[in-house]
Structures are given as structure tokens and as C-alpha cells.
MMTF fields as JSON, N, C-alpha, C and O atoms, coordinates in Angstrom:
{
  "mmtfVersion": "1.0.0",
  "mmtfProducer": "UNKNOWN",
  "numBonds": 431,
  "numAtoms": 432,
  "numGroups": 108,
  "numChains": 1,
  "numModels": 1,
  "chainsPerModel": [1],
  "groupsPerChain": [108],
  "chainIdList": ["A"],
  "bondAtomList": [4, 2, 8, 6, 12, 10, 16, 14, 20, 18, 24, 22, 28, 26, 32, 30, 36, 34, 40, 38, 44, 42, 48, 46, 52, 50, 56, 54, 60, 58, 64, 62, 68, 66, 72, 70, 76, 74, 80, 78, 84, 82, 88, 86, 92, 90, 96, 94, 100, 98, 104, 102, 108, 106, 112, 110, 116, 114, 120, 118, 124, 122, 128, 126, 132, 130, 136, 134, 140, 138, 144, 142, 148, 146, 152, 150, 156, 154, 160, 158, 164, 162, 168, 166, 172, 170, 176, 174, 180, 178, 184, 182, 188, 186, 192, 190, 196, 194, 200, 198, 204, 202, 208, 206, 212, 210, 216, 214, 220, 218, 224, 222, 228, 226, 232, 230, 236, 234, 240, 238, 244, 242, 248, 246, 252, 250, 256, 254, 260, 258, 264, 262, 268, 266, 272, 270, 276, 274, 280, 278, 284, 282, 288, 286, 292, 290, 296, 294, 300, 298, 304, 302, 308, 306, 312, 310, 316, 314, 320, 318, 324, 322, 328, 326, 332, 330, 336, 334, 340, 338, 344, 342, 348, 346, 352, 350, 356, 354, 360, 358, 364, 362, 368, 366, 372, 370, 376, 374, 380, 378, 384, 382, 388, 386, 392, 390, 396, 394, 400, 398, 404, 402, 408, 406, 412, 410, 416, 414, 420, 418, 424, 422, 428, 426],
  "bondOrderList": [1, 1, 1, 1, 1, 1, 1, 1, 1, 1, 1, 1, 1, 1, 1, 1, 1, 1, 1, 1, 1, 1, 1, 1, 1, 1, 1, 1, 1, 1, 1, 1, 1, 1, 1, 1, 1, 1, 1, 1, 1, 1, 1, 1, 1, 1, 1, 1, 1, 1, 1, 1, 1, 1, 1, 1, 1, 1, 1, 1, 1, 1, 1, 1, 1, 1, 1, 1, 1, 1, 1, 1, 1, 1, 1, 1, 1, 1, 1, 1, 1, 1, 1, 1, 1, 1, 1, 1, 1, 1, 1, 1, 1, 1, 1, 1, 1, 1, 1, 1, 1, 1, 1, 1, 1, 1, 1],
  "groupList": [{"groupName": "UNK", "atomNameList": ["N", "CA", "C", "O"], "elementList": ["N", "C", "C", "O"], "formalChargeList": [0, 0, 0, 0], "bondAtomList": [1, 0, 2, 1, 3, 2], "bondOrderList": [1, 1, 2], "singleLetterCode": "X", "chemCompType": "L-PEPTIDE LINKING"}],
  "groupTypeList": [0, 0, 0, 0, 0, 0, 0, 0, 0, 0, 0, 0, 0, 0, 0, 0, 0, 0, 0, 0, 0, 0, 0, 0, 0, 0, 0, 0, 0, 0, 0, 0, 0, 0, 0, 0, 0, 0, 0, 0, 0, 0, 0, 0, 0, 0, 0, 0, 0, 0, 0, 0, 0, 0, 0, 0, 0, 0, 0, 0, 0, 0, 0, 0, 0, 0, 0, 0, 0, 0, 0, 0, 0, 0, 0, 0, 0, 0, 0, 0, 0, 0, 0, 0, 0, 0, 0, 0, 0, 0, 0, 0, 0, 0, 0, 0, 0, 0, 0, 0, 0, 0, 0, 0, 0, 0, 0, 0],
  "groupIdList": [1, 2, 3, 4, 5, 6, 7, 8, 9, 10, 11, 12, 13, 14, 15, 16, 17, 18, 19, 20, 21, 22, 23, 24, 25, 26, 27, 28, 29, 30, 31, 32, 33, 34, 35, 36, 37, 38, 39, 40, 41, 42, 43, 44, 45, 46, 47, 48, 49, 50, 51, 52, 53, 54, 55, 56, 57, 58, 59, 60, 61, 62, 63, 64, 65, 66, 67, 68, 69, 70, 71, 72, 73, 74, 75, 76, 77, 78, 79, 80, 81, 82, 83, 84, 85, 86, 87, 88, 89, 90, 91, 92, 93, 94, 95, 96, 97, 98, 99, 100, 101, 102, 103, 104, 105, 106, 107, 108],
  "secStructList": [7, 7, 6, 6, 1, 7, 7, 7, 1, 1, 6, 6, 7, 7, 7, 7, 7, 7, 1, 1, 7, 7, 7, 7, 7, 7, 7, 4, 4, 4, 3, 3, 3, 7, 1, 1, 3, 3, 3, 3, 3, 3, 1, 1, 7, 7, 7, 6, 6, 7, 3, 3, 3, 3, 3, 3, 3, 7, 1, 1, 7, 1, 7, 3, 3, 3, 3, 3, 3, 3, 3, 3, 3, 3, 3, 3, 3, 6, 6, 6, 3, 3, 3, 3, 3, 3, 3, 3, 3, 3, 7, 7, 2, 2, 2, 2, 2, 2, 2, 2, 2, 2, 2, 2, 2, 2, 2, 7],
  "xCoordList": [6.211, 5.818, 6.927, 7.391, 7.342, 8.374, 7.747, 6.539, 8.596, 8.078, 7.627, 6.94, 8.008, 7.601, 6.209, 5.637, 5.653, 4.321, 3.271, 3.485, 2.173, 1.091, 0.202, -0.095, -0.217, -1.142, -2.55, -3.023, -3.208, -4.552, -5.607, -6.8, -5.176, -6.128, -6.849, -7.941, -6.274, -6.89, -6.494, -6.904, -5.701, -5.289, -4.441, -4.6, -3.542, -2.63, -3.095, -2.309, -4.329, -4.855, -4.968, -5.563, -4.402, -4.492, -5.907, -6.702, -6.218, -7.528, -7.673, -6.678, -8.868, -9.102, -8.805, -9.235, -8.073, -7.776, -8.294, -8.647, -8.338, -8.835, -7.944, -6.736, -8.554, -7.771, -6.917, -7.204, -5.895, -4.96, -3.655, -3.608, -2.609, -1.31, -0.952, -1.253, -0.306, 0.21, 1.671, 2.431, 2.067, 3.462, 3.956, 3.36, 5.039, 5.572, 6.999, 7.819, 7.32, 8.685, 9.274, 8.721, 10.396, 11.022, 12.388, 13.094, 12.741, 14.08, 15.091, 14.79, 16.279, 17.274, 17.631, 17.941, 17.59, 17.958, 16.804, 16.985, 15.63, 14.503, 14.374, 13.498, 15.247, 15.207, 16.389, 17.53, 16.11, 17.163, 17.204, 16.182, 18.375, 18.54, 18.897, 19.835, 18.159, 18.377, 18.864, 18.937, 19.195, 19.745, 18.8, 19.242, 17.53, 16.577, 15.452, 14.414, 15.638, 14.564, 14.95, 16.126, 13.915, 14.126, 13.087, 12.054, 13.39, 12.443, 12.369, 13.369, 11.181, 11.039, 9.85, 8.93, 9.877, 8.759, 7.823, 8.248, 6.536, 5.529, 4.396, 4.041, 3.827, 2.663, 1.414, 0.429, 1.461, 0.315, 0.602, 1.722, -0.4, -0.268, -0.467, -1.211, 0.2, 0.038, -0.438, 0.004, -1.334, -1.814, -0.71, 0.121, -0.711, 0.251, 0.073, -1.041, 1.166, 1.236, 0.921, 0.73, 0.866, 0.674, 1.974, 3.039, 1.876, 3.051, 3.262, 2.32, 4.509, 4.827, 6.108, 6.974, 6.213, 7.436, 8.123, 7.498, 9.411, 10.182, 11.271, 11.911, 11.464, 12.542, 13.328, 12.776, 14.619, 15.475, 16.622, 17.098, 17.06, 18.199, 19.244, 18.94, 20.468, 21.559, 21.897, 21.907, 22.177, 22.573, 23.909, 24.142, 24.796, 26.11, 26.059, 26.836, 25.162, 25.059, 23.678, 22.748, 23.547, 22.229, 21.528, 20.423, 22.171, 21.566, 20.477, 20.594, 19.41, 18.268, 18.299, 18.807, 17.745, 17.554, 16.055, 15.301, 15.625, 14.192, 13.99, 14.687, 13.023, 12.728, 11.289, 10.611, 10.833, 9.492, 9.608, 10.536, 8.666, 8.665, 7.262, 6.314, 7.146, 5.864, 6.024, 7.076, 4.971, 4.962, 4.77, 3.788, 5.721, 5.624, 5.336, 4.996, 5.47, 5.145, 4.803, 5.381, 3.848, 3.44, 3.079, 2.044, 3.949, 3.727, 3.636, 4.326, 2.798, 2.68, 1.239, 0.311, 1.069, -0.272, -0.231, 0.834, -1.407, -1.471, -0.814, -0.509, -0.591, 0.011, 1.534, 2.167, 2.126, 3.588, 4.163, 5.377, 3.319, 3.784, 3.878, 3.733, 4.117, 4.162, 5.543, 6.131, 6.063, 7.318, 6.954, 6.353, 7.322, 6.986, 8.219, 9.305, 8.044, 9.11, 8.702, 7.608, 9.603, 9.342, 10.378, 11.571, 9.921, 10.787, 10.92, 9.916, 12.146, 12.381, 12.134, 12.67, 11.312, 10.984, 11.538, 11.674, 11.86, 12.323, 13.277, 12.891, 14.548, 15.55, 16.64, 17.06, 17.093, 18.176, 19.494, 19.616, 20.46, 21.786, 22.435, 23.098, 22.24, 22.796, 22.217, 22.95, 20.895, 20.247, 20.617, 20.719, 20.816, 21.222, 22.594, 22.809, 23.507, 24.834, 24.732, 25.4, 23.894, 23.721, 23.134, 23.557, 22.154, 21.549, 22.58, 22.598, 23.433, 24.516, 25.471, 25.927, 25.774, 26.643, 25.97, 26.631, 24.666, 23.934, 24.015, 24.214, 23.859, 23.923, 25.309, 25.444, 26.339, 27.719, 28.034, 28.742, 27.523, 27.745, 27.143, 27.696, 26.029, 25.388, 26.216, 26.167, 26.996, 27.838, 29.107, 29.677, 29.556, 30.809, 30.653, 31.612],
  "yCoordList": [16.617, 15.918, 14.936, 14.181, 14.952, 14.024, 12.669, 12.557, 11.645, 10.302, 10.106, 9.132, 11.026, 10.856, 11.409, 11.12, 12.201, 12.753, 11.819, 11.228, 11.695, 10.842, 11.618, 12.789, 10.972, 11.582, 11.413, 10.286, 12.491, 12.445, 12.795, 12.801, 13.088, 13.471, 12.268, 12.42, 11.084, 9.889, 9.622, 8.614, 10.512, 10.343, 9.084, 8.349, 8.837, 7.707, 6.501, 5.586, 6.484, 5.387, 4.13, 4.169, 3.012, 1.785, 1.22, 1.565, 0.36, -0.292, -1.108, -1.575, -1.275, -2.033, -3.513, -4.074, -4.119, -5.545, -6.207, -5.525, -7.519, -8.223, -7.941, -7.746, -7.921, -7.686, -8.902, -10.008, -8.688, -9.76, -9.503, -8.742, -10.127, -9.905, -11.036, -12.203, -10.663, -11.638, -11.849, -10.886, -13.082, -13.388, -14.203, -15.215, -13.755, -14.38, -14.809, -13.978, -16.072, -16.555, -16.727, -17.436, -16.072, -16.095, -16.76, -16.666, -17.427, -18.006, -16.872, -15.865, -17.015, -15.935, -15.533, -14.37, -16.478, -16.139, -15.506, -15.136, -15.377, -14.768, -13.273, -12.612, -12.736, -11.32, -10.608, -11.055, -9.493, -8.656, -7.348, -6.683, -6.991, -5.737, -4.663, -4.826, -3.574, -2.43, -1.249, -1.338, -0.146, 1.018, 1.563, 1.869, 1.688, 2.257, 1.291, 1.716, 0.006, -0.923, -2.358, -2.7, -3.19, -4.6, -5.017, -4.37, -6.111, -6.764, -8.225, -8.821, -8.801, -10.222, -10.781, -10.049, -12.086, -12.778, -13.29, -13.792, -13.151, -13.58, -14.277, -13.864, -15.322, -15.951, -15.076, -15.276, -14.112, -13.257, -11.83, -11.341, -11.166, -9.758, -8.874, -9.226, -7.734, -6.758, -5.455, -5.089, -4.746, -3.462, -2.413, -2.414, -1.514, -0.429, 0.44, 0.61, 0.984, 1.871, 1.179, 1.848, -0.156, -0.886, -0.837, -1.176, -0.416, -0.374, -1.743, -2.371, -2.201, -3.517, -3.448, -2.609, -4.334, -4.48, -5.748, -6.803, -5.638, -6.769, -7.113, -6.233, -8.396, -8.877, -9.904, -10.898, -9.653, -10.551, -11.036, -10.309, -12.265, -12.828, -13.216, -13.863, -12.82, -13.145, -14.624, -15.164, -15.299, -16.707, -16.893, -17.932, -15.864, -15.961, -15.615, -16.156, -14.73, -14.292, -14.625, -14.874, -14.629, -14.877, -13.563, -13.574, -12.431, -11.132, -10.803, -11.093, -10.185, -9.857, -8.383, -7.533, -8.112, -6.752, -6.517, -7.331, -5.402, -5.098, -3.681, -2.754, -3.52, -2.195, -2.114, -3.131, -0.903, -0.64, -0.089, 0.66, -0.457, 0.041, 0.044, -0.426, 0.582, 0.594, -0.082, 0.009, -0.758, -1.417, -0.339, 0.403, -0.258, 0.736, 0.105, 0.809, -1.213, -1.896, -3.353, -3.989, -3.857, -5.252, -5.71, -5.325, -6.537, -6.992, -8.506, -9.188, -9.025, -10.462, -10.911, -10.108, -12.221, -12.782, -13.998, -14.402, -14.578, -15.684, -16.96, -17.854, -17.06, -18.272, -18.235, -19.256, -17.077, -16.976, -16.356, -16.382, -15.802, -15.124, -13.628, -13.155, -12.901, -11.442, -10.962, -11.473, -9.976, -9.334, -8.071, -7.148, -8.039, -6.936, -6.057, -6.551, -4.755, -3.781, -2.954, -2.391, -2.89, -2.143, -1.061, -1.289, 0.12, 1.241, 1.295, 1.298, 1.337, 1.375, 2.792, 3.757, 2.904, 4.221, 4.438, 5.584, 3.381, 3.541, 2.406, 1.237, 2.773, 1.769, 2.418, 3.543, 1.706, 2.228, 2.141, 1.383, 2.913, 2.898, 1.522, 1.051, 0.885, -0.456, -1.451, -2.222, -1.43, -2.348, -2.01, -2.903, -0.726, -0.312, -0.909, -1.382, -0.887, -1.47, -2.985, -3.548, -3.646, -5.1, -5.471, -6.444, -4.683, -4.943, -4.761, -5.524, -3.757, -3.553, -4.741, -5.151, -5.294, -6.475, -7.683, -8.478, -7.821, -8.922, -8.815, -9.812, -7.601, -7.383, -7.713, -8.323, -7.315, -7.589, -9.072, -9.595, -9.768, -11.211, -11.967, -12.977, -11.492, -12.161, -12.015, -12.872, -10.903, -10.681, -11.503, -11.825, -11.847, -12.602, -14.037, -14.806],
  "zCoordList": [8.802, 10.005, 10.354, 9.499, 11.593, 12.018, 12.332, 12.539, 12.363, 12.599, 14.039, 14.343, 14.936, 16.333, 16.617, 17.668, 15.699, 15.912, 15.316, 14.258, 15.98, 15.502, 14.551, 14.783, 13.495, 12.549, 13.104, 13.254, 13.403, 13.958, 12.914, 13.218, 11.682, 10.646, 10.061, 9.512, 10.163, 9.616, 8.173, 7.598, 7.576, 6.18, 6.014, 5.039, 6.965, 6.848, 7.652, 7.896, 8.057, 8.851, 7.993, 6.915, 8.46, 7.674, 7.7, 8.574, 6.752, 6.778, 8.058, 8.613, 8.514, 9.742, 9.474, 8.466, 10.383, 10.29, 11.556, 12.518, 11.559, 12.732, 13.926, 13.788, 15.09, 16.295, 16.586, 16.128, 17.331, 17.634, 16.918, 15.953, 17.381, 16.783, 15.838, 16.088, 14.754, 13.807, 14.124, 14.232, 14.274, 14.515, 13.337, 12.968, 12.759, 11.565, 11.843, 12.234, 11.654, 11.81, 10.424, 9.584, 10.197, 8.875, 8.944, 9.948, 7.869, 7.762, 7.615, 6.975, 8.193, 8.107, 6.676, 6.416, 5.761, 4.385, 3.599, 2.439, 4.208, 3.506, 3.783, 3.227, 4.646, 4.997, 4.359, 4.476, 3.68, 3.103, 3.884, 4.052, 4.354, 5.078, 4.064, 3.284, 4.074, 3.192, 4.032, 5.258, 3.362, 4.06, 5.131, 6.239, 4.826, 5.779, 6.127, 6.634, 5.865, 6.169, 5.858, 5.731, 5.739, 5.41, 4.375, 4.204, 3.695, 2.779, 3.169, 3.569, 3.053, 3.339, 2.579, 2.215, 2.344, 1.698, 2.77, 3.811, 2.49, 3.448, 2.704, 1.6, 3.286, 2.665, 2.805, 2.094, 3.721, 4.026, 3.579, 3.732, 3.03, 2.644, 3.874, 4.79, 3.884, 4.949, 4.336, 3.248, 5.016, 4.472, 4.524, 5.432, 3.535, 3.527, 4.759, 5.254, 5.246, 6.405, 7.727, 8.743, 7.726, 8.985, 9.769, 9.253, 11.011, 11.868, 12.489, 12.973, 12.47, 13.004, 13.82, 13.573, 14.787, 15.566, 15.1, 14.991, 14.825, 14.306, 15.31, 15.887, 15.502, 16.35, 15.551, 15.079, 15.407, 14.631, 15.508, 16.38, 15.272, 15.979, 14.954, 13.952, 15.21, 14.308, 14.419, 15.525, 13.298, 13.368, 14.102, 14.719, 14.029, 14.665, 16.154, 16.941, 16.538, 17.93, 18.471, 17.704, 19.77, 20.342, 20.694, 21.236, 20.386, 20.695, 19.685, 18.494, 20.198, 19.355, 18.961, 19.691, 17.796, 17.315, 17.285, 16.75, 17.861, 17.91, 17.4, 17.815, 16.488, 15.963, 15.499, 15.358, 15.265, 14.776, 13.372, 13.065, 12.519, 11.15, 10.577, 11.206, 9.37, 8.671, 7.322, 6.69, 6.886, 5.58, 4.519, 4.546, 3.582, 2.519, 1.159, 0.208, 1.062, -0.194, 0.093, 0.975, -0.675, -0.565, -1.98, -2.524, -2.567, -3.937, -3.966, -3.209, -4.825, -4.983, -4.915, -5.012, -4.746, -4.63, -3.714, -3.25, -3.457, -2.499, -3.015, -2.226, -4.32, -4.886, -4.827, -4.553, -5.079, -5.107, -3.849, -3.65, -3.0, -1.8, -2.033, -3.16, -0.984, -1.041, -0.637, 0.316, -1.368, -1.003, -0.231, -0.78, 1.042, 1.936, 2.114, 2.418, 1.924, 2.187, 3.391, 3.437, 4.367, 5.599, 5.776, 5.573, 6.155, 6.478, 7.995, 8.707, 8.49, 9.929, 10.427, 9.883, 11.474, 12.019, 13.415, 13.844, 14.133, 15.508, 15.844, 15.868, 16.106, 16.426, 17.281, 17.011, 18.304, 19.136, 18.367, 17.405, 18.799, 18.138, 18.266, 17.342, 19.417, 19.632, 18.638, 18.02, 18.489, 17.556, 16.113, 15.271, 15.829, 14.488, 14.152, 13.036, 15.105, 14.899, 14.704, 13.837, 15.515, 15.38, 14.017, 13.394, 13.563, 12.257, 11.151, 10.185, 11.288, 10.317, 10.29, 9.222, 11.464, 11.542, 10.894, 10.227, 11.086, 10.458, 8.936, 8.243, 8.431, 6.976, 6.45, 5.389, 7.185, 6.752, 6.835, 5.974, 7.856, 7.991, 6.806, 6.372, 6.289, 5.146, 3.883, 3.0, 3.793, 2.622, 2.657, 1.615, 3.876, 4.026, 3.618, 3.684]
}
């Protein structure tokens, strides 16, 4: 199954959560860019397979990177925080290049 097709079987349906959007502001140093996704620490747990839209701004540039991804791992507890791993499922080539530059800037 490709990532562009919707699963209608209900097998991958996430648990029901309260309606409304969660907005999380993260410090730039709390996000790690990986080859196919990102990792970040969050005070709140997220259900596996929850689709989320992420918007990041580079500290060096004012341009934003926007992409869609799914939560593939959530480890931790309410006392120490949760480490969230997200797999990127939809990103433009322009945003992909910007995200790569952000990752390289963090290494410099």
C-alpha cells in the first residue's frame, strides 16, 4: 500500500482522541532530524499512527518547513517526558532541501 492511499479497513485507525488540535511549541535544540523523520521530546504522549502536521522555522532563516508525518514511536512517561518519533509521509522537494539545511546547520 502506498502512502497516498487511505486505509479504509480500520486496521491502522488510531485510538479516538478529543476533538480539537494540539499545538506544541518546541525549542530548536529539542528536535533531532533523522533520515526519514524527526524525533522530539514532548510533555504529552501521542498515540501511535496519529497523523500530524509539523511546521518548523530555521533559527538562521525565517523560512518555514511544513510537512505531514505519522507517530511511529512514543516512549517515556509523564514524569520524564515522552520521546516521539515521527516518520515523514508528505513533504515538498523545497521543504526537504530546507530541512536538510537545518540538519546540517545543527552539525556546524
